[in-house]
A tleap script that builds the chain and sets N, CA, C and O, in Angstrom:
source leaprc.protein.ff14SB
mol = sequence {
  NMET PRO TRP LYS LEU VAL TRP TYR GLY ALA
  PHE GLU THR GLU LYS GLN ALA ARG ASP PHE
  GLU GLN TYR LEU LYS ASN GLY SER GLY LYS
  SER PHE ALA TYR LYS ARG LEU VAL SER VAL
  ALA LEU GLU ASN ASP PHE GLY SER GLY ARG
  LYS GLY SER PRO LYS HIE LYS CALA
}
set mol.1.N position { -0.521 12.023 12.940 }
set mol.1.CA position { -1.953 11.790 12.290 }
set mol.1.C position { -1.619 10.450 12.236 }
set mol.1.O position { -0.512 10.352 11.707 }
set mol.2.N position { -2.209 9.049 12.636 }
set mol.2.CA position { -2.026 8.118 12.746 }
set mol.2.C position { -2.128 7.045 11.442 }
set mol.2.O position { -2.613 7.556 10.432 }
set mol.3.N position { -1.826 5.954 11.358 }
set mol.3.CA position { -1.493 5.386 10.410 }
set mol.3.C position { -3.628 4.793 10.309 }
set mol.3.O position { -4.447 4.779 11.228 }
set mol.4.N position { -3.859 4.326 8.492 }
set mol.4.CA position { -4.680 3.576 8.264 }
set mol.4.C position { -4.626 2.897 7.139 }
set mol.4.O position { -4.382 2.994 5.937 }
set mol.5.N position { -5.158 1.691 8.528 }
set mol.5.CA position { -4.545 0.261 7.082 }
set mol.5.C position { -5.960 0.036 5.678 }
set mol.5.O position { -7.188 0.109 5.727 }
set mol.6.N position { -5.312 -0.151 4.945 }
set mol.6.CA position { -5.577 0.640 3.372 }
set mol.6.C position { -5.969 -1.067 2.676 }
set mol.6.O position { -6.815 -1.307 1.816 }
set mol.7.N position { -5.002 -2.118 3.412 }
set mol.7.CA position { -5.219 -3.469 2.769 }
set mol.7.C position { -4.828 -4.512 3.515 }
set mol.7.O position { -4.424 -3.858 4.477 }
set mol.8.N position { -4.638 -5.613 3.814 }
set mol.8.CA position { -4.580 -6.787 4.472 }
set mol.8.C position { -4.254 -7.730 4.156 }
set mol.8.O position { -5.368 -8.253 4.197 }
set mol.9.N position { -3.309 -8.895 3.677 }
set mol.9.CA position { -3.304 -10.000 3.233 }
set mol.9.C position { -2.487 -11.363 4.030 }
set mol.9.O position { -1.299 -11.499 4.321 }
set mol.10.N position { -3.516 -12.159 4.208 }
set mol.10.CA position { -3.625 -13.446 4.951 }
set mol.10.C position { -3.279 -14.552 4.354 }
set mol.10.O position { -3.952 -14.990 3.421 }
set mol.11.N position { -1.845 -15.354 4.938 }
set mol.11.CA position { -1.636 -16.705 4.355 }
set mol.11.C position { -1.518 -17.485 4.932 }
set mol.11.O position { -1.019 -17.177 6.015 }
set mol.12.N position { -1.804 -18.878 4.773 }
set mol.12.CA position { -2.026 -20.261 5.311 }
set mol.12.C position { -0.579 -20.527 5.322 }
set mol.12.O position { -0.242 -21.278 6.238 }
set mol.13.N position { 0.402 -20.102 4.531 }
set mol.13.CA position { 1.554 -20.827 5.199 }
set mol.13.C position { 2.792 -20.194 4.952 }
set mol.13.O position { 3.054 -20.132 3.751 }
set mol.14.N position { 3.677 -19.680 5.743 }
set mol.14.CA position { 4.865 -18.577 5.802 }
set mol.14.C position { 5.752 -19.188 4.267 }
set mol.14.O position { 6.947 -18.924 4.403 }
set mol.15.N position { 5.584 -19.625 3.438 }
set mol.15.CA position { 6.133 -19.764 2.724 }
set mol.15.C position { 5.466 -19.224 1.182 }
set mol.15.O position { 5.985 -19.068 0.077 }
set mol.16.N position { 4.137 -19.040 1.674 }
set mol.16.CA position { 2.974 -18.509 0.698 }
set mol.16.C position { 3.442 -16.930 0.782 }
set mol.16.O position { 3.836 -16.233 -0.153 }
set mol.17.N position { 3.294 -16.580 2.109 }
set mol.17.CA position { 3.809 -15.470 2.297 }
set mol.17.C position { 5.315 -14.787 1.931 }
set mol.17.O position { 5.549 -13.601 1.701 }
set mol.18.N position { 5.916 -15.515 1.945 }
set mol.18.CA position { 7.188 -15.053 1.421 }
set mol.18.C position { 7.262 -15.185 -0.137 }
set mol.18.O position { 7.541 -14.217 -0.845 }
set mol.19.N position { 7.019 -16.329 -0.594 }
set mol.19.CA position { 5.931 -16.202 -2.059 }
set mol.19.C position { 5.803 -14.661 -2.273 }
set mol.19.O position { 6.791 -14.067 -2.703 }
set mol.20.N position { 4.977 -14.164 -2.079 }
set mol.20.CA position { 4.052 -13.209 -2.564 }
set mol.20.C position { 4.667 -12.104 -2.052 }
set mol.20.O position { 4.098 -11.078 -2.424 }
set mol.21.N position { 6.078 -11.814 -0.989 }
set mol.21.CA position { 6.688 -10.534 -0.853 }
set mol.21.C position { 8.041 -10.773 -1.955 }
set mol.21.O position { 8.914 -9.921 -2.124 }
set mol.22.N position { 8.019 -11.547 -2.355 }
set mol.22.CA position { 9.172 -11.785 -3.327 }
set mol.22.C position { 8.258 -11.389 -4.856 }
set mol.22.O position { 8.931 -10.794 -5.697 }
set mol.23.N position { 7.017 -11.647 -5.168 }
set mol.23.CA position { 6.155 -10.945 -6.163 }
set mol.23.C position { 6.544 -9.339 -6.165 }
set mol.23.O position { 7.074 -8.582 -6.978 }
set mol.24.N position { 5.973 -9.208 -4.751 }
set mol.24.CA position { 5.822 -7.795 -4.354 }
set mol.24.C position { 6.708 -6.815 -5.140 }
set mol.24.O position { 6.464 -5.737 -5.682 }
set mol.25.N position { 8.247 -7.844 -4.969 }
set mol.25.CA position { 9.480 -7.046 -5.056 }
set mol.25.C position { 10.030 -6.913 -6.372 }
set mol.25.O position { 11.047 -6.259 -6.605 }
set mol.26.N position { 9.153 -7.725 -7.508 }
set mol.26.CA position { 9.867 -8.140 -8.798 }
set mol.26.C position { 9.412 -6.892 -9.614 }
set mol.26.O position { 8.936 -6.068 -8.833 }
set mol.27.N position { 9.389 -6.492 -10.804 }
set mol.27.CA position { 8.812 -5.403 -11.342 }
set mol.27.C position { 7.253 -5.669 -11.870 }
set mol.27.O position { 6.596 -4.645 -12.059 }
set mol.28.N position { 6.566 -7.008 -12.137 }
set mol.28.CA position { 5.229 -6.941 -12.332 }
set mol.28.C position { 4.604 -7.073 -11.295 }
set mol.28.O position { 3.379 -6.955 -11.286 }
set mol.29.N position { 5.371 -7.369 -10.106 }
set mol.29.CA position { 4.451 -7.208 -8.635 }
set mol.29.C position { 4.859 -5.927 -7.813 }
set mol.29.O position { 4.355 -5.961 -6.691 }
set mol.30.N position { 5.590 -4.860 -8.037 }
set mol.30.CA position { 5.313 -3.362 -7.855 }
set mol.30.C position { 4.300 -3.271 -8.694 }
set mol.30.O position { 3.211 -3.252 -8.122 }
set mol.31.N position { 4.265 -3.206 -9.865 }
set mol.31.CA position { 2.771 -2.666 -10.662 }
set mol.31.C position { 1.729 -2.770 -10.197 }
set mol.31.O position { 0.833 -1.936 -10.063 }
set mol.32.N position { 1.818 -4.325 -9.785 }
set mol.32.CA position { 0.791 -4.498 -9.275 }
set mol.32.C position { -0.101 -3.932 -7.822 }
set mol.32.O position { -1.319 -3.881 -7.652 }
set mol.33.N position { 1.181 -3.492 -6.759 }
set mol.33.CA position { 1.417 -3.364 -5.601 }
set mol.33.C position { 0.473 -1.811 -5.803 }
set mol.33.O position { -0.612 -1.419 -5.371 }
set mol.34.N position { 1.602 -1.186 -6.743 }
set mol.34.CA position { 0.829 0.490 -7.333 }
set mol.34.C position { -0.393 0.553 -7.732 }
set mol.34.O position { -1.178 1.184 -7.024 }
set mol.35.N position { -0.779 0.050 -8.713 }
set mol.35.CA position { -2.054 0.082 -9.232 }
set mol.35.C position { -3.327 -0.550 -8.114 }
set mol.35.O position { -4.400 -0.008 -7.850 }
set mol.36.N position { -2.686 -2.111 -7.491 }
set mol.36.CA position { -4.364 -1.948 -6.668 }
set mol.36.C position { -3.785 -0.889 -4.991 }
set mol.36.O position { -4.494 -0.261 -4.204 }
set mol.37.N position { -2.914 -1.008 -4.995 }
set mol.37.CA position { -2.689 -0.424 -3.223 }
set mol.37.C position { -2.141 1.156 -3.360 }
set mol.37.O position { -2.595 2.032 -2.624 }
set mol.38.N position { -1.351 1.371 -4.148 }
set mol.38.CA position { -1.032 2.770 -3.521 }
set mol.38.C position { -1.660 3.542 -4.274 }
set mol.38.O position { -2.408 4.237 -3.587 }
set mol.39.N position { -1.756 3.836 -5.624 }
set mol.39.CA position { -2.800 4.711 -5.643 }
set mol.39.C position { -4.556 4.568 -5.743 }
set mol.39.O position { -5.446 5.144 -6.369 }
set mol.40.N position { -4.475 3.530 -4.812 }
set mol.40.CA position { -6.037 3.588 -4.180 }
set mol.40.C position { -6.003 3.910 -3.120 }
set mol.40.O position { -7.013 4.568 -2.871 }
set mol.41.N position { -5.129 3.777 -1.978 }
set mol.41.CA position { -4.416 4.620 -0.966 }
set mol.41.C position { -4.718 6.246 -1.304 }
set mol.41.O position { -5.604 6.788 -0.643 }
set mol.42.N position { -4.298 6.704 -1.895 }
set mol.42.CA position { -3.685 7.796 -2.456 }
set mol.42.C position { -4.644 8.708 -2.789 }
set mol.42.O position { -4.631 9.854 -2.341 }
set mol.43.N position { -5.930 8.069 -3.946 }
set mol.43.CA position { -6.934 8.709 -4.459 }
set mol.43.C position { -8.104 8.686 -3.110 }
set mol.43.O position { -9.099 9.409 -3.149 }
set mol.44.N position { -7.974 8.257 -2.572 }
set mol.44.CA position { -9.272 7.827 -0.699 }
set mol.44.C position { -8.533 8.964 -0.130 }
set mol.44.O position { -9.173 10.015 -0.171 }
set mol.45.N position { -7.125 9.056 0.493 }
set mol.45.CA position { -6.714 10.027 1.102 }
set mol.45.C position { -6.753 11.731 0.242 }
set mol.45.O position { -7.282 12.690 0.804 }
set mol.46.N position { -6.157 11.838 -1.049 }
set mol.46.CA position { -6.507 13.269 -1.290 }
set mol.46.C position { -7.653 13.307 -2.184 }
set mol.46.O position { -7.897 14.415 -2.663 }
set mol.47.N position { -8.411 12.341 -2.515 }
set mol.47.CA position { -9.555 12.573 -3.116 }
set mol.47.C position { -10.262 13.141 -2.372 }
set mol.47.O position { -11.042 13.922 -2.917 }
set mol.48.N position { -10.332 13.038 -0.890 }
set mol.48.CA position { -10.934 13.514 0.085 }
set mol.48.C position { -11.311 14.932 0.911 }
set mol.48.O position { -11.953 15.412 1.845 }
set mol.49.N position { -10.358 15.218 -0.230 }
set mol.49.CA position { -10.307 17.132 -0.292 }
set mol.49.C position { -9.133 17.410 0.373 }
set mol.49.O position { -8.989 18.631 0.437 }
set mol.50.N position { -7.852 16.552 1.117 }
set mol.50.CA position { -7.102 16.601 1.442 }
set mol.50.C position { -5.918 17.401 0.736 }
set mol.50.O position { -5.397 16.538 0.029 }
set mol.51.N position { -5.378 18.315 0.592 }
set mol.51.CA position { -4.745 18.461 -0.582 }
set mol.51.C position { -3.022 18.632 -0.712 }
set mol.51.O position { -2.329 19.109 -1.611 }
set mol.52.N position { -2.772 18.188 0.242 }
set mol.52.CA position { -1.102 18.025 0.131 }
set mol.52.C position { -0.678 16.794 1.389 }
set mol.52.O position { -1.576 16.087 1.845 }
set mol.53.N position { 0.403 16.681 1.748 }
set mol.53.CA position { 1.183 15.433 2.482 }
set mol.53.C position { 0.886 16.568 4.195 }
set mol.53.O position { 0.801 17.796 4.200 }
set mol.54.N position { 0.806 15.785 5.240 }
set mol.54.CA position { 0.547 16.430 5.957 }
set mol.54.C position { 1.863 17.102 6.568 }
set mol.54.O position { 2.832 16.382 6.326 }
set mol.55.N position { 2.137 18.025 7.141 }
set mol.55.CA position { 3.572 18.884 7.359 }
set mol.55.C position { 4.084 18.621 8.405 }
set mol.55.O position { 3.286 18.522 9.338 }
set mol.56.N position { 5.706 18.374 8.763 }
set mol.56.CA position { 6.280 17.878 9.926 }
set mol.56.C position { 6.579 19.474 11.097 }
set mol.56.O position { 7.253 20.480 10.877 }
set mol.57.N position { 5.882 19.147 12.110 }
set mol.57.CA position { 6.010 20.315 12.960 }
set mol.57.C position { 7.624 20.290 13.226 }
set mol.57.O position { 8.392 19.332 13.320 }
set mol.58.N position { 7.825 21.532 13.301 }
set mol.58.CA position { 10.018 21.434 13.698 }
set mol.58.C position { 9.897 21.698 15.176 }
set mol.58.O position { 10.906 21.743 15.880 }
savepdb mol mol.pdb
quit
C-alpha cells in the first residue's frame, strides 16, 4: 500500500526545524503530534470503512 502524506511542515531555517523536532520529542510535543497528526490520520484512514491494518503477505 502506498504511503499517504497527511502533514507537511516547512521551516525557514534549519534551527527552526531542529527546535520543532526537539519539541515533538518531549511530553507536550508528543501530545500535540498525537492530537493533531496521528489521531487525524487514523480517523481518516479507519473512518472511511477500513476495519483493520493491512495484512502482510507471507
